[in-house]
Phi, psi and omega in degrees: 000138179277172190306314184293326178292318176300313181295324178296317178297318178295316178301311181298321178297319179296322176301314181293334179275001181081023183246046185301316184287327174297317178297319179302314182296322184280323195242009179245139182286161179297331182255023184303142169246138180230142186219134176261116181046237183254019175287169179295140179296147172265131188247132174099144183294319182300311181296317180291328175301314179298315182295310182293316180298322178297319179295313181298316180293327183292336185231081185297340179265013181303129174232136179239139178226126179277120183269333180186157182222142173227152183234148170226197180286111183053036185218135171230142179232125180228140172263126185237132177265123176264139180215116180198172176253128181280181184294344178264007179082012180271138177284126181242126176224124178204151176271151177221144174254126178248122178254117182249132174251127189253142172222128178054038176079007180235153176289121178262326179217140176219131178234134182253135178239125179200160178290137181258000000 
């Protein structure tokens, strides 16, 4: 397995262990762009750290489970099941597809697809 596939597996395992922000620090490039569906991409690790960290902190019972992974050339696609309680006390469970484009063993671009 080449480097990005190994790193993708480690990243996904950390997500399932509740270590999303640790995974972000280890496996995302400084110039990463992240995009939710068709919204404007968020550019840079610092800005994305704030966005991702805010989501993780807002939902302390957040659990992520990777349902499946596919690979292409410097590309990984994973279906991830989100499970948490929102601010109104409602249980939220939904699948999301994360498409990661890798450069030098780090995520350079990530786009999330989910029902809005």
